[in-house]
C-alpha positions in Angstrom: 20.0 -5.7 1.0 20.6 -8.8 -1.2 23.0 -8.0 -4.1 20.5 -9.2 -6.8 18.0 -6.5 -5.8 20.5 -3.8 -4.7 19.6 -1.7 -7.8 16.0 -1.4 -6.7 14.9 2.1 -5.5 13.0 2.1 -2.2 10.6 5.0 -1.8 9.9 6.0 1.8 6.4 7.0 2.9 6.6 8.2 6.6 3.7 7.0 8.7 1.5 10.0 9.3 0.7 11.0 12.9 -2.8 10.9 14.3 -4.4 14.0 15.8 -4.1 12.4 19.2 -0.4 11.5 19.4 -0.9 9.5 22.5 -2.6 6.7 20.7 0.5 5.3 19.0 4.1 5.1 20.3 6.4 7.2 18.2 8.4 4.2 16.8 5.4 1.9 16.0 5.3 1.0 12.4 3.8 -2.6 12.3 1.3 -4.6 14.3 4.1 -6.6 15.9 5.2 -3.4 17.7 1.9 -3.0 19.5 -0.5 -4.6 21.9 -3.8 -5.8 20.3 -5.9 -2.8 21.5 -3.5 -0.4 19.8 -3.5 -1.9 16.3 -6.7 -0.2 15.4 -4.9 3.1 15.6 -2.1 1.8 13.4 -4.7 1.1 10.8 -6.1 4.6 11.1 -2.6 6.0 10.6 -2.1 3.8 7.5 -5.3 5.2 6.1 -3.7 8.7 6.1 -1.3 7.4 3.5 -4.0 7.1 0.9 -3.4 10.5 -0.8 0.4 10.4 -0.9 0.4 6.9 -2.3 -2.4 7.8 -4.8 -0.2 10.7 -6.1 2.9 8.4 -6.3 0.9 5.8 -8.3 -0.5 8.4 -10.6 3.0 9.7 -11.3 4.7 6.3 -11.7 2.0 4.1 -13.3 3.4 0.8 -11.9 2.6 -2.5 -13.8 1.4 -4.2 -10.6 0.5 -3.2 -7.0 1.4 -5.8 -4.3 -0.5 -5.0 -1.1 -1.3 -6.4 2.4 -4.9 -6.1 3.6 -4.4 -3.0 5.9 -4.4 -0.7 2.8 -7.7 -1.8 1.4 -8.2 1.8 -0.1 -5.6 0.8 -2.7 -8.5 -1.0 -4.5 -10.1 2.3 -5.6 -6.7 3.7 -6.6 -5.9 0.7 -8.7 -9.2 0.8 -10.4 -8.8 4.5 -11.2 -5.5 3.9 -13.0 -6.3 0.4 -14.3 -3.5 -1.3 -12.4 -3.8 -5.0 -11.3 -3.4 -6.0 -7.7 -1.6 -8.9 -6.1 -2.6 -9.5 -2.5 0.4 -10.4 -0.3 -0.7 -12.5 2.7 1.6 -13.0 5.7 -0.9 -15.4 7.2 -0.6 -19.1 6.7 -2.6 -20.8 4.0 -4.2 -23.0 6.6 -5.7 -20.1 8.5 -6.8 -18.3 5.3 -8.3 -21.3 3.7 -10.1 -22.3 6.9 -11.7 -18.9 7.5 -12.7 -18.5 3.9 -14.3 -21.9 4.0 -16.0 -21.2 7.3 -17.5 -17.9 6.1 -18.8 -19.7 3.0 -20.4 -22.4 5.3 -22.6 -20.2 7.5 -22.8 -17.2 9.8 -19.9 -16.1 11.9 -18.8 -16.9 14.6 -20.8 -20.2 14.7 -19.4 -21.5 11.4 -15.8 -21.6 12.7 -16.7 -24.0 15.5 -17.6 -26.7 12.9 -15.3 -28.8 10.6 -15.2 -27.5 7.0 -14.0 -30.6 5.3 -16.5 -30.3 2.5 -15.4 -26.8 1.6 -11.7 -27.6 1.9 -12.0 -30.8 -0.3 -10.1 -32.9 2.2 -10.6 -34.3 5.7 -10.1 -31.7 8.4 -10.8 -31.6 12.2 -9.8 -28.0 12.6 -12.7 -26.1 14.2 -12.3 -23.4 16.9 -13.6 -23.9 20.4 -16.5 -21.7 21.3 -14.5 -19.3 23.4 -11.9 -19.1 20.7 -14.5 -18.3 18.1 -16.0 -15.5 20.2 -12.5 -13.9 20.6 -11.8 -14.3 16.9 -15.1 -12.6 16.0 -14.5 -9.7 18.4 -11.0 -9.2 17.0 -11.6 -9.7 13.3 -15.2 -9.0 12.5 -16.2 -5.9 14.5 -15.4 -2.3 13.4 -12.8 -0.5 15.4 -11.4 3.0 15.7 -10.4 3.0 12.0 -14.0 2.5 11.0 -13.5 -0.9 9.5 -12.9 -4.4 10.7 -10.0 -6.7 9.8 -12.5 -8.9 7.9 -13.9 -6.0 5.9 -10.4 -4.9 4.8 -9.2 -8.4 4.0 -12.3 -9.3 2.0 -12.1 -6.1 -0.1 -8.5 -6.7 -1.1 -9.2 -10.4 -1.7 -12.1 -9.7 -4.0 -10.2 -7.1 -6.1 -6.9 -8.9 -6.5 -5.8 -10.9 -9.6 -3.7 -13.3 -7.5 -2.6 -14.0 -3.9 1.1 -14.3 -3.0 1.3 -16.1 0.3 4.0 -16.6 2.9 4.1 -20.4 2.6 5.3 -23.3 0.3 4.0 -26.4 -1.2 6.1 -28.7 1.0 4.6 -27.1 4.1 1.0 -26.4 3.2 0.3 -28.0 -0.1 -3.2 -29.2 0.7 -4.3 -25.8 2.0 -2.7 -23.9 -0.9 -4.7 -26.0 -3.3 -7.9 -25.6 -1.2 -7.4 -21.8 -1.2 -7.1 -21.8 -4.9 -10.3 -23.7 -5.3 -12.1 -21.5 -2.8 -11.3 -18.2 -4.4 -10.7 -19.3 -8.0 -7.5 -17.2 -8.3 -3.9 -18.1 -8.7 -2.0 -18.7 -5.4 1.7 -17.9 -5.5 3.7 -19.5 -2.6 6.7 -17.2 -1.9 8.3 -19.4 0.8 8.4 -19.0 4.5 10.6 -15.8 4.5 12.4 -16.7 7.7 14.6 -14.1 9.3 18.3 -14.3 8.7 20.2 -16.5 11.1 22.5 -14.4 13.5 25.6 -16.6 13.7 27.7 -14.2 15.7 25.6 -13.6 18.8 28.1 -11.0 20.1 26.8 -8.5 17.5 23.3 -8.7 19.1 23.1 -5.7 21.4 19.6 -6.5 22.8 20.3 -6.8 26.5 17.2 -8.8 27.2 18.3 -11.3 24.6 21.8 -11.5 26.2 20.2 -12.1 29.7 18.0 -14.9 28.2 21.0 -16.6 26.6 23.0 -16.4 29.9 20.1 -18.0 31.8 19.7 -20.7 29.2 23.4 -21.6 29.3 23.0 -22.1 33.1 20.3 -24.8 32.7 20.7 -28.5 32.6 20.3 -30.3 29.3 16.7 -31.3 28.4 15.4 -29.2 31.3 13.8 -26.3 29.3 10.7 -26.4 27.1 10.4 -23.8 24.4 6.8 -22.6 23.6 6.6 -20.7 20.3 3.3 -18.9 19.7 4.2 -16.6 16.8 5.1 -13.0 16.6 1.5 -11.8 16.4 0.2 -13.9 19.3 0.0 -11.8 22.4 -1.5 -14.0 25.2 -2.9 -12.4 28.3 -1.4 -13.2 31.7 -4.3 -15.6 32.4 -3.6 -17.5 29.1 0.1 -17.7 30.0 -0.8 -19.2 33.4 -3.1 -21.7 31.7 -0.3 -22.8 29.3 2.1 -23.2 32.2 -0.6 -25.1 34.2 -1.2 -27.4 31.2 2.5 -28.1 30.8 2.8 -29.0 34.5 -0.2 -31.3 34.2 1.3 -33.1 31.2 4.7 -33.3 32.9 3.3 -34.9 36.0 1.7 -37.6 33.8 5.0 -38.1 32.0 3.2 -37.8 28.7 5.7 -35.8 26.6 
């Protein structure tokens, strides 16, 4: 822990188990640990934290509550004890601003297939393709095993919060941070990109799969490997991976890199 916050007290809330313990792996604590179809059960497990956290807040009376969108039940708890909420968003300002603008422009999922420059207050050619919009709608706007959709949870926290702290910075997403402020009429607090610490001594990394990857990379010729980064929450299907590889091969054959 950084020395300047080492005096902070961290309070542990163990993730409750679901009645059917086969739905979640024992060590799953975040969406990055799970395939997409299992995340709904993680939300259901998080919902079981409502009473323990309500008791903690009643006892401690914090000045602020900073919360992601999973725990949307925190809104009623905050209202009960008159405690303001800051919504902490790990999603980019571009994605949040675009989706908020699209929902304000018309019905989903059709609205995300059209540019939303008027709502963003600057030129944008960012719409989803039709098949992407259908997948987005299925993933984010339909109720799942937890009884609520991503969109319902997120909208509830966004409406109730006093401000939004977002994992971004002015230098990276200045236009979208400004657009989001205009769209929701609430303060937007960029907290930086929060990149993971750089592991300088690779010998301390005991992940065998990572060591195998490094060994393979060291055996390749210079400028012969292309890195494709999709983000920790992007979990493409086998068909999508093949499509990406096919597209790369097509571009390579045309020497268009």
